[in-house]
N, C-alpha and C positions, 0 to 999 in steps of 0.2 A: 504494499500500500504506499502511496505517495503522501508525504506529510509536508505541509507548508507552515513554516515558523515565522517568516518575515514577509510582509506584504509591502513592496516598494511601489509607491504611487508617484508617477512623474507628474509634477505640478508646474504648469506654466501660467496659471490664472485663466485659462480658456474654459468654456462651458464643457469641453470634452474631458478635460482633466477633473473638473468637479464631478462629472458623472463617474469617472474612475474612482474618485474618492468615496462616492456613494457605495459603489461595488465593494471597495475595500472595507468599508464599515460593516457591510453584511458579512463578508468572508471572515472578517476578524471575530465577529460575534459567533459564527458557526464553528470556526476552527480554533479560536483562542490565539491566533497569530498576532504578532506585534505589527503596527503600522508605522512605516517610515515615509513620510512626505519628503520628496527630494526635488530640488530645483537646481537646474544646470544653468550657468551663466558663462559667457566667453571668458577666456583667461586674460585677454588683452583688449585694449580699445580698438585695435586694428580688426580683431575678430568680431567686435560688436557692430562695427559699421559694415562689415562684410567685404572688405576689399581683399582681393586674392594676392595682393603683394604690390610692389611698385611704389607709388608716391603718396604716402600717408600725409605728408606736409600739404598737399593739395586741398585736403579737407580739414586741416588744422588739428591733426592728431597729436602733434608735438605739444600742443597747448591743453590737451586733455590729461590733466594731471591725475596721479594715483588716487588722491582723495576723492575727486569727482567721479572717477570710475568705481571706486568701492562704494560710494554713495548710491550710484545707480544700481549696483548689484544688490545692495541692501534693500533698496526701495522695491526692486523687481521681485526679490524673494519674499519680502514682507507681503506684497500684494498677492503673489501666487499662493503663499501659505494661508492667507486670509481666506481665499476662495476655497482652498482645499479643506481647511478646518471647518468652515461653514458647512460644506457638504458632508463631512464626517459626522456631524451632530455630536452625540454624547461620546463617541469614540475619539473625538479630538483631544480629550483630557489626557489620554495615555499615548497619543501619537507623538512620534519623534520628528522633528524637522531637521533637514540636512541640506546645506548649501554645497553644491558641487561646482567645480571650476574647470571649464574646458568644453570640448565638443560634446553636446548633450548625449548622443547615442553612446559614445565611447565611455563617458564618465558614469553614466547609468549602468552599463554593463560591467565596468570595473567594480563599481559599488556593489552590484548584485553578486559578483564572484566572491566577495568577502563576507557574505551574510549566510546565516544558517538556514538551509532549505527555503530559499526565496521564491517569491512569485512576483513578477513585474506587472503592474497594471498601468496601462498607458492609453491615452487617447490620441487620435489623429489631429494634427493642427489644422487641417482644412485649407491648405495653401492653393489648392487647384492643381490640375494635372500638369500644366505647363511649368509652373514655378517648381512643383514637386520634382519634375523630371530634371530641371536644371540644378536645383539645390539638393535634392535627395530628401527623403523623409526620415525623420528621427524614429518614428514608430516602425517603419519598415526595416531600418537598419538594426533596431533593437530585436525585432521578431527574428531576423535572419542571424543575428550574432549571439543570441542568448543561449545559455546552457541551463536554463531553468524554465519553468512555465511562464508564459506571457499571455496576459489577457488584454486584447485590444478592445476598448470600449468606445462605441459610437454613440453620440447623443440621440 
């Protein structure tokens, strides 16, 4: 029999991630598993604005100091966790919040690899087919790269 001890809920503040948190609350109630709300944020200002390389000075990245960058990260995580905890309801009291830094799919998979019998619960971001084809889908990359159960929740 497969047991799940840790429910990893990818939180980005979207309605899809809120729906994932709702599922996690149910799974936690049934299984007794712990809930970890995780929010992934880029490691650098350059990753934040999505430039593949080249000329960051063209958009003023050199003036984007570490304090401002960390403030954006804190605010994004705060908002994402607020949405996730609201969706968890009573289960929010015991949920752990975790801020991850780096490529979302990679850091979610890395985090899962260090947990006890994890299950990842993730929602699609809903970027549209063209944008998803160009940028790639975090949920697809997690589905294909995970070595644990993954639940993809659509609103």
